[in-house]
C-alpha positions in Angstrom: -66.3 -46.1 29.6 -66.9 -42.1 29.2 -65.9 -42.3 25.5 -68.3 -45.7 24.8 -71.5 -44.1 26.5 -71.3 -41.3 24.6 -70.7 -43.2 21.0 -73.9 -44.8 22.4 -76.0 -41.8 22.6 -75.5 -41.1 18.8 -76.7 -44.5 17.8 -79.8 -45.5 15.8 -81.3 -47.8 18.1 -83.3 -45.9 21.1 -82.0 -48.4 23.5 -78.6 -47.5 23.4 -79.2 -44.1 23.0 -81.5 -44.5 26.3 -78.4 -46.6 28.2 -75.5 -44.3 26.9 -77.3 -41.1 28.1 -78.2 -42.9 31.6 -75.1 -44.5 31.7 -73.1 -41.5 30.6 -75.1 -39.2 32.9 -73.8 -41.2 35.8 -70.1 -41.6 35.1 -70.1 -37.6 34.5 -71.5 -37.6 38.1 -68.6 -40.0 39.2 -66.2 -37.7 37.7 -67.8 -34.6 39.6 -67.3 -36.6 43.1 -63.5 -37.1 42.3 -63.6 -33.1 42.9 -65.4 -32.9 45.5 -66.3 -36.0 47.4 -70.0 -36.6 48.7 -71.8 -36.5 51.2 -72.8 -40.0 52.2 -76.5 -40.2 52.1 -75.9 -38.3 48.5 -73.6 -41.1 47.8 -75.9 -43.6 48.6 -78.3 -42.3 46.7 -75.8 -42.0 43.8 -74.8 -45.8 44.4 -78.6 -47.4 44.1 -79.5 -45.2 41.1 -76.1 -46.4 39.0 -76.9 -49.9 40.3 -80.7 -50.0 39.1 -79.7 -48.0 35.8 -77.1 -51.2 35.4 -79.9 -53.6 36.1 -82.1 -52.3 33.5 -79.7 -52.6 30.6 -77.6 -55.6 31.9 -79.2 -58.4 30.4 -79.8 -56.6 26.9 -77.8 -58.1 24.0 -76.8 -54.6 22.3 -73.8 -52.3 22.9 -75.9 -50.8 26.3 -75.7 -54.1 27.6 -72.3 -55.1 26.9 -71.3 -51.5 28.8 -73.6 -52.3 31.4 -72.0 -55.5 32.0 -68.7 -54.0 31.7 -69.1 -51.3 34.5 -70.6 -54.6 36.9 -67.3 -56.3 36.4 -65.4 -53.5 36.9 -67.7 -51.6 39.8 -64.9 -52.2 42.9 -62.1 -50.3 40.7 -64.8 -47.3 39.7 -63.9 -46.0 43.1 -60.6 -46.3 43.3 -60.3 -43.0 43.1 -62.4 -42.0 45.7 -60.9 -44.1 48.3 -56.8 -43.0 47.1 -55.8 -39.6 46.9 -54.1 -38.6 43.9 -55.5 -41.3 41.4 -57.1 -39.7 38.6 -60.8 -40.9 38.0 -59.6 -41.1 33.9 -57.0 -43.0 32.5 -56.2 -39.7 30.4 -52.3 -39.5 31.7 -51.9 -42.8 30.6 -53.1 -42.5 27.5 -51.5 -39.3 26.5 -47.9 -40.8 27.5 -48.4 -43.9 25.2 -49.5 -41.4 22.2 -45.9 -40.2 21.1 -45.3 -43.9 20.9 -48.4 -44.7 18.8 -47.5 -41.5 16.5 -44.1 -42.6 16.3 -44.7 -46.0 15.8 -47.2 -44.7 12.8 -44.6 -42.5 11.1 -42.1 -45.1 11.1 -43.9 -48.0 10.5 -42.4 -49.5 13.9 -39.4 -51.9 13.8 -37.9 -54.9 11.7 -36.7 -57.5 14.7 -37.5 -58.1 18.8 -34.2 -56.2 19.5 -35.5 -52.4 17.5 -38.5 -53.0 19.8 -36.8 -53.1 23.1 -35.2 -50.7 22.1 -37.8 -48.3 21.0 -39.4 -49.2 24.4 -36.9 -48.0 26.5 -35.9 -45.0 25.1 -39.9 -44.0 24.7 -39.8 -44.8 28.6 -37.2 -42.8 29.5 -38.1 -39.7 26.9 -42.0 -40.5 28.9 -40.2 -40.7 32.5 -38.5 -37.4 31.5 -41.5 -35.3 30.6 -43.2 -34.9 33.3 -40.6 -33.6 35.3 -39.3 -31.7 32.3 -36.0 -33.2 32.3 -34.6 -32.7 28.8 -34.2 -36.4 27.0 -30.8 -36.0 25.1 -28.7 -34.6 27.7 -29.9 -37.4 30.2 -28.9 -39.9 27.3 -25.6 -38.2 26.7 -24.9 -38.5 30.6 -26.2 -42.0 31.0 -23.1 -42.9 27.8 -20.5 -40.7 29.6 -20.8 -42.8 33.2 -20.8 -46.1 31.1 -17.9 -45.6 29.5 -16.5 -43.8 32.7 -17.7 -47.1 34.8 -19.9 -45.2 37.1 -23.2 -44.8 38.0 -25.9 -42.2 36.8 -27.8 -40.0 39.2 -31.1 -41.6 39.4 -32.2 -39.3 42.1 -34.5 -36.9 39.9 -36.5 -39.9 39.1 
């Protein structure tokens, strides 16, 4: 949503630019709240201002209105990171984990079969499971094959 708001600030239409600026400012404040939880009065003031801003643009038929309506639909989910410890306010980590697969597909032009698609899904899942744990993928795959042929189970406690 932050990217959408930022894109609106560069619009040629005044209403979209203004909507992008106001909504973007509220989203940035929300990100700041992820670092330091606000006192109740400040939170209440922020929430009321956000609702007022969204109501100003909600009925518009332009991109600012679409963004406001999307935020209203997803309003409950916007606070998840404040309610639960360890939840990030953005989806940057998820996007980064998908980035390698997207680049791989672009360079290799994808696969030719469902079986190939499933193999790619699985191998990239293994790679992205290993990466944040600093575990090398290839030795893990070798260990999996050795265990398979030996009829034993792979040690998955590291997951």
